[in-house]
C-alpha positions in Angstrom: -3.4 -27.3 -10.3 -3.2 -28.0 -6.4 -0.8 -30.4 -6.1 -1.1 -32.4 -2.4 2.3 -33.1 -2.0 2.3 -29.1 -1.7 -0.7 -29.4 1.0 1.0 -31.9 2.4 4.1 -29.9 3.4 2.4 -27.3 4.7 0.3 -29.6 7.3 3.1 -31.0 8.4 5.1 -27.9 9.2 7.1 -27.5 6.9 7.8 -24.1 5.2 7.4 -25.0 1.5 10.1 -23.1 -1.5 7.7 -23.6 -4.5 7.7 -22.5 -7.6 5.3 -19.6 -9.6 3.3 -22.8 -11.3 -0.6 -23.8 -11.4 -1.7 -23.5 -7.8 1.5 -22.7 -5.6 1.4 -19.6 -6.0 -1.8 -19.4 -4.4 -0.6 -21.9 -1.7 2.4 -20.5 0.0 1.6 -16.8 1.0 4.5 -15.3 2.2 4.4 -15.9 5.4 4.8 -20.8 4.6 7.1 -20.5 2.5 9.2 -18.9 -1.2 7.8 -19.0 -4.7 10.7 -18.9 -7.4 10.3 -19.0 -11.1 10.5 -22.1 -12.7 13.8 -22.6 -14.7 15.3 -19.5 -12.6 18.0 -21.3 -10.5 19.0 -17.7 -8.8 15.6 -18.0 -7.3 15.4 -21.9 -6.7 18.8 -20.4 -5.0 17.4 -17.3 -3.6 14.4 -19.3 -2.0 16.5 -22.1 -0.8 19.0 -20.4 0.9 16.8 -17.9 2.8 15.3 -20.4 4.4 18.2 -22.5 5.1 19.7 -19.1 5.9 16.7 -17.8 8.7 16.6 -20.5 10.8 13.7 -17.7 13.1 11.4 -17.4 9.7 11.9 -21.1 9.1 10.5 -21.8 12.1 8.2 -19.4 12.6 6.4 -20.2 8.9 7.1 -24.1 10.2 4.0 -23.3 13.0 2.1 -21.2 10.5 2.6 -23.3 7.8 -0.6 -25.6 9.6 -2.6 -23.2 10.7 -2.3 -22.0 6.8 -4.1 -25.2 5.3 -6.8 -25.6 7.3 -7.5 -21.9 7.3 -7.7 -21.9 3.4 -7.7 -25.4 2.6 -10.1 -28.0 4.5 -12.4 -30.3 3.2 -14.6 -28.3 5.2 -13.4 -25.2 3.5 -13.5 -26.8 0.3 -17.7 -27.9 0.8 -19.3 -23.9 1.8 -17.3 -23.0 -1.3 -18.9 -24.4 -3.1 -22.0 -24.9 -1.4 -21.9 -21.2 -2.4 -21.8 -21.4 -5.5 -24.3 -24.6 -6.0 -26.4 -21.6 -4.5 -25.5 -19.2 -6.7 -26.0 -21.4 -10.0 -29.2 -22.7 -8.7 
């Protein structure tokens, strides 16, 4: 499960606080946001507090986020990975 909304937010330069479910932990690395444990209000509060409380870090994450999406989740990269898989299977 790779939520498009998370990718869209990151591609727009918005640091993300995402729950530790599905592919979100793979998408949200330490340089573009924070992950929190589902159902753990303290974990969510910690992630939001970190984003809110450090404008310099938040700005750095915002600048890095679009690059992160292009480098790791672009359609071109997805097509290349699929072609590699097909080549291995043939």
